N, C-alpha and C positions, 0 to 999 in steps of 0.2 A: 630265479634271481629277482629280488624285490625291486620295484620301481623306486627310483630316487624321489624323495619327497619334494614337492614344489615349495621352495622357500621364498619365492618372490612376494606372495601376499604378506608373509610374516615380516619380511624386510620393509615393505611399504608401510605396514602398520607401525613397525618400530620407528621408522624414520619420522612418521607423523607425530608419534608420542615424544620423541627426542626434540623435534623442532618446537613443539608446544612448550616443553619444559624450558628450553633455552630462551624462547621469546618471552615467556612469563618472567624468567629470572632477569633478563635484561630490562624489562619494564619495571620490575621491583627495584632493581639496582638504580635505574635512572630516577625513580621516584624518591628513593632514600637519599640519593645524592642531592636532589633538588631540595628536599626537606632540610637537610643539614646545611645547605648553602643559605636558605632563607633564615634559618635560626641563627646562623653565624652572623649574617649581615644585620639582623635584628639586634643581636647582642652588642655588636660594634656600635650601632646607633645608640643603644642604651648607655654605653660607656661614655660616648661623646656628650650626650645630653646631661649625664650625671656630673661630668667635669664642668660643663658650662654652668649648671645650676649651683654647684658647690662653690664655684669661683666667681659667681655673679658676673659672668662675661656679658659684654654688650655685643651687638651684631658685628662690629669691626673685629673684636677679639675672637669671636667664634669663627669668623672667616679665616683669620690668621692661624688659628688652631688647626682647622681642617686643611689649610694649605700646607702647613708644616708636617702634619700627619701624612698627607698624600706623598710628599717628597720622600719622607723616611720609609714609609711602607712600600712604595714603588721600588726603591733601591734594594730593600731587604727581601721582599716577597714577590716582586714582579708585577705584572699587570693586574687590573681589577680594583686598584685603589686610587683611581683618578680623583681629582677634587669633586667633579660632578657626581661620581659614584658614592663618595663619602657623604656628600650632602643628601643624596638619596637615602643612604642608610640612616642618617640622622632623622630625616622626615619619616622614614619607614617606621621607626620606633615611635615617633610622636603620633602618627596617624593610626597605628595598630598597637595600642598599649598592651593588649593581651595577645601573647604569642600563639595561644591556642586557636585564635580566630583566623590564622593564616591558612590559606588553601594550598595544600601540596600539589594540587592539580595544575597550577599555573606557575610559571617560572619567575625568576628575578627580573628578567627583561619585561615580562607582562606587568609586574608591579611598578617598574620604572615608568611605564606609560600611564598606569593608573594614578600614580602619585602626582602627575601633572594636573589632575582634576581636583579643584578645590572643593567642589560641591560633594559632600560626603555621600548623599543618597545616589547621586549620579555615579560616583565611583563604585559604590556597592553594587549598583545595577550592572555595570560593565564587568566587574569582577565575577559576579554570579553567571553572567552570560558567557564570559570567556571560559569558565569552568564547565558549564552545562553543554555548551556547543563545541568545546574543544578547539577554540580559535587559536590560530598561530598569532604571533606578535604582530605580523603584518595585517592579519584580518582584524585583530583588535584595534589597531591604529586606524584602519580604514573605517571601521564602524564608529569610532569616536569622531573622526574627521567628518563623517557624513551625518553627524548629529542624530544617530539612531534613537537615543534616549528621548530627545525632544519630539522627534517625528512619531514615535510610537505612542507617546503620551497624548499628543495632539490628535492622533488618529483614533483614539479610543472613543471620542465623543462624550466622555464623562470624566474629564480630567478633574481630579480633586486630590486633597492631601492623602486620603486613604489609598487611592490608586498609586500615588507617588511612593508611599510607604511600602505598598505591596511590591512595586517594581524593585525597590531597594533590597527587600528581604528575599524575594523569590526569583527575580529576573522576569523575563517575559513568559507568561503562561499562555498556552494555546489550548483553549477548551471549546471555542465556538468560531464559526467562519470569520467574523469581523476581526478576530485576534490576529489574523495573518496579514491584514491589509495595512499598508503604509501610505502616507500622503505627505510629500511626494516620494516617488521612487527616484533614486539617484543613480544615473548611468555615467558618472564621470570616467569610469574605466574604459569607455568606448573612445575617448579622446576626440569627440565631435565638438566643434566650436558651438557656442551657445545659440547663436542666431542663424546657423547654417540650415537651410531647408534640406529635408531628407525624406525619401520615399519610405513607406511603411515596410515594404519588402526588404529594403536595404537595412533598416533598423533591426528587423528580425534576423537577418543574416549576421549582422554584427553581434547581436546578443548571443546567437548560437556559437559564434567563434569565441566569445568570452563567457561560455556557459558557466564555468566555475565561479567567476565574479558575479554573474547574474544570480546563481543559486545562493550565494552569500547574501546578496541584497534582498532576495525574496525571503530568506529567513529559515527557521528551523523546519526540518522534516521534509523539505522539498526534493523530489526526484524528477528528472527530466524524462518525459515520455516521448515527445516528438514535436515536430513543427509541421504546419500545413496538414493537420490531421483531417482526413476526409470524413465529412458527415453527409450521408445521402438520404434525402427525404423526398419521397414521390419521384424517384429517378432523377432528382436534381442534386448535383454534387456541390457541396459547399466545403469550405476549409477553415478550421480553427487555426489561428496564427500559431499558438504555442499551447501545448498540453503538459501539465505536470501532475504528479500525485503527491499528496501530503500524508506521510506515514502517521503523523500524530492524529490528524483529523479523520484519517482513512477516507479521504475524498479526492476525486479528480479536481484539478484546478485548471480552468480554461481561461487563457489570457488572449485578449484581442488588443492589438496595438493600433493606435490612431495618432498620426502625427498632425492632428488638428484639434479643434475644439470638440467636446463631447456633443453628440447629437442624439435625439430621441430614438432614431432608428437603430443606433448602436446597441442599446439595451434590448430591444426587441429581437434583434438578430442573435445576440448572445444567449438570450433566454431560450430561443428555439434550439440552440446547440445543447444547452443544459438539459432540456427535456429529452433530446435524443440520447445523451449520455446516461441519463437516469433510467431510460427504458431499455436501451440496446447494449450499453457498455458496462454499466455497474454490475459487480458481483453481489451476491447476497449479503456479504459482510461489509460492503462499501456504504458509506454515508452519502447523502445527496451531493452532487457536484457543485462547485462554486465558480462563479464567473467574475473576472476582474477586467475592466476596460482600463488600459493604461493609455492616457491621452495627453496631448500637449497642453490643453487648456480645459478648464471647467469652471463654472460659477456655482457656488453652493446651492443657491435657491433653485436654479435650473436643474442641477443634478438631483436634488431632492424629488422634484416632480418626475424626472426621467426614470429614476431608479425605483421609486416606490410602487407598490401594488403587485409586484411579482411574487409568485409562490416560491420561486427559486431565489437563492442568494446571489444577487448581482450587485457588484460594487464598481466604483470608478475612482481612479486616482490619477494625479498628474505625474509627469516625469520631468526630470531636468538633467542636463548634461554637465552641470557644474555643482560642486559641493554647496549645500545651503549655507546662507549667512548665519553663523552660530548666534551672533548677538541678537539678530532679529527673531530667531526661533526661541531663544531664551526669554526675550521680552514677551513674545506671544504666549509662551507657557506661563509666565508670571501673571499676565493679564487673565488668562483662563482660570488660574488658581484663585485670583482675587475675586472673580465673579461668583465663585462657589460659596 
């Protein structure tokens, strides 16, 4: 009597294939629904603007038109047609005159957040980043609130109109170590009062507990490796506060946390850790490791002397527990652009 064939592997393979088909179908369905919704809202905005233009409506008449539309459409078609949403549809058409430029990778809720931004280049940057990084609406809002656009531009050290235009067209490109550095880093998600003293080990523990938020703040391509990573040199144990790996740069990122002002000894200590990683930890395909000292305070002139002269990439940035003042950052950015 022949042995019964073992069908378990076939069932397992079949299940994997069916799951893959269903998951892909659901993704395509969601994408198609999202595209149709965006086009629908764009067309509604176009109709509203066409009526306003042909009737020479002033601002008061336009508001009355949208209020009446909202009341009628909500009665007949249900939710989704609030006055605020119709105003957004109108602005959606005005700001995106070519429907082909709409990104099907982000949702209507993403666009509602983007439409709040009046600066077209800033809006284009966040739109591109939301698409490239697959941000949720919450993550997009957080990045806008933390002034990511201004912080990145001011951290480049070469802010000019070409850089601004590149940001608007491509989003943040990571090609070299300094591209991942921000100044300041914003840790508002920790909920720590601005002037409350905190020990470095407590700051580290809080960041680990909020690792998803910290990874979002660090930026693209970061993976958490571990904390208090042991570095043994000449039988002496030292510990790196936090170690990450960046998939884009193919580099380990060593972060030292200092809840005080940057000191010269900080850079020397971190540089020794980078040498250890370069020699003992890096694989053949890894690029040289990168070190970032995240400190409470630093002055630019002092930091320049402290950080220069090393063969390794050593950077220092401040951190803050509160969202940056947007108006001040915008003014700082405008001044930087005027000086170029």
